[in-house]
N, C-alpha and C positions, 0 to 999 in steps of 0.2 A: 657523407664524405668523411673519411677517417684519416688520421695521421698516425703512422707507425714509426717510432724512432726512439732515440735516446737523447737525454739532455747532455750538454757538454760536461765531460768529466764523470758521467754516471753510466754504469754498464747495464742498468735495468731498463728493459724495453717497456714502452707504454703505448696504448692505443687510445687516441683521443678523438672525440666527435668534433670536427671542424665546423659543423653547422650548429653546434651548441657549445660555444667557447666558454660560457660561464660554468659549465660542468667540469668538475675536477675528477670525476670518476674514471678510473682506468677501465675501459671496455674490454670484454672478453671475446676471443675468437672461438666459435663453437662449430660443430659439424652436425648436420641433420642426418636423418635415416639413410639418405642417398650418399652420405659422406661428402656433401658439398659444404664448403666453408661459408660462414656468415659471421657478422659482428653483432653480438647481442646488445639490444637496447640502443642501437644507433638511430639517428634522426632520419626519417623518410619524408620526402616532400613530393606531393603530386604536382607535376608540371604540365599544364595544358598545352604548352607550345615550346618551341626551341628557344625562344628568347628568355622564357622563364628558367629553363634548364641552364642556359649560359649565365644568367644572373646568380643562380644558386651555386654554380661552379665557381664563379668569381668571389662570392661571399666566403666560400671555403678556403680559396687560395689566400685571401686576405688574413685568415686566421692561422696560417701555417706558422710553425716555429722556425725562425731564422736567427742566426748568430754570425757575427763577423769572424772571419779567419784571416790569416796573413795573406791569403791569395784571393779571397772573395769577400766583399763587404756584406753581402746578404746570402751567405751559404745556408742552404736548407739542412737541417739536422735530422731530417726524416724523409719518409716516402709517403705520398698521399694516394688514396684510392677513391675514385669516383665511379659509382655504378649507375648505369642508366638502363631502365627496363622500358622497352617500347612495346605497347600493346595495341 
């Protein structure tokens, strides 16, 4: 799960791994040979069931960047991506 956004007052975009919040590395968006986008070095988690997937999703949500604004006490300063591959 990644967060794509900007810090308040900063115009530089960043891509952060919400499942590895201690990491300060700005992740990179890359394209494979089929021209499909992916995030390089992002955390992948095997989820044996739906409950585990929901727990992982909630862990990522807790690590989002939020900042108060005049209209919203917990305004998100970013967009989050959560990918789920079902095999």
